[in-house]
N, C-alpha and C positions, 0 to 999 in steps of 0.2 A: 177354936175363935173364945174360947173362956178367958187363952191368955191377951188374947188383941184389944186395944182402947177400941173404943165405936169410930172413931176417924179410920183408924187401919184397915177395919172391917169393912166402911163405908168406900173405902179408894182401891179396893181389889176389883180387876174389871177380866173380861172374857175375851179371847182373840188379842191380849199382847197391848202395848200402850195406847192405840185409840181405841179399842173396846167398850164395851157396856158396862154399866157398873153391876156386879154380881148380886150383892146386896142393898138394898135401898128402900127406903120409905116407898107405900103405894096409897093413895087417894080410894079411901072407903067407896064413894061413888063412882069410881072405876072398875071395882071388881064387878064378878060375877051377881046377879040377884040373888040368887039363891043364895051366897054365900054370905049378901047382906043380911036375908031375911033369918040366917042365923046365927047373926050377930044378934038381933034383933032379940029372936024366939030365946037365948042362952041371956039376955042382958047385959050383953057385952057394948054394947052401943052406947048407953050410959056411961058403961065406966071409961071407955075408949073417948067420949066427947068429941072433939074439936081433932083430936089428934089423930095421924096417918096409921095405917098398919106399918109392919114392916115386914119383909120377906130376905129369904135366903136363899138365894140359888144354891142346891149342894148339886149339883149335876146332871144334865139330861132335864127330863119334866119335873123334875124333885124338888119342889119349894117347902120349907118351912114357915108358917105365918103366923103373925103376932101382932104385939104392939111392944112399945118399950116405954117404962115410966124411970126415970134416970138413966141408972147404968144396969138397971134391970132388965130382962127379955121376957115377955111372957106368950108362950105358945097358946097359938088357938089349934089350928089346923097341920096336920101333915098332908100333904100335896105331893101325892106321887105320881099325876096324871095330868096337872097344869091346869088343873078345872076351876081355882079359886080363880084365876084372871087368865081367861084363855086368850089366845094371838093366832093369827093368822098366820097361816105357814107359807114360807116365801117362795 
């Protein structure tokens, strides 16, 4: 990933040409309430401000969550069980 541009990272998809984006921004207000509280407890809500979080999908349920400032990614959570943003199983 370190060798790729942000544009190249954001263009990666799952399931081929018509798949979903693997790595993308996620509005803070859409993540689990306990994760939002953790951001506040750690003072990261003020640092992030109005910016969205960014998540990397790294296989299965594994996600790396953080935020971007310019070209730099700041990691916040290593989420091995898809707990920061829960989805309904289809």
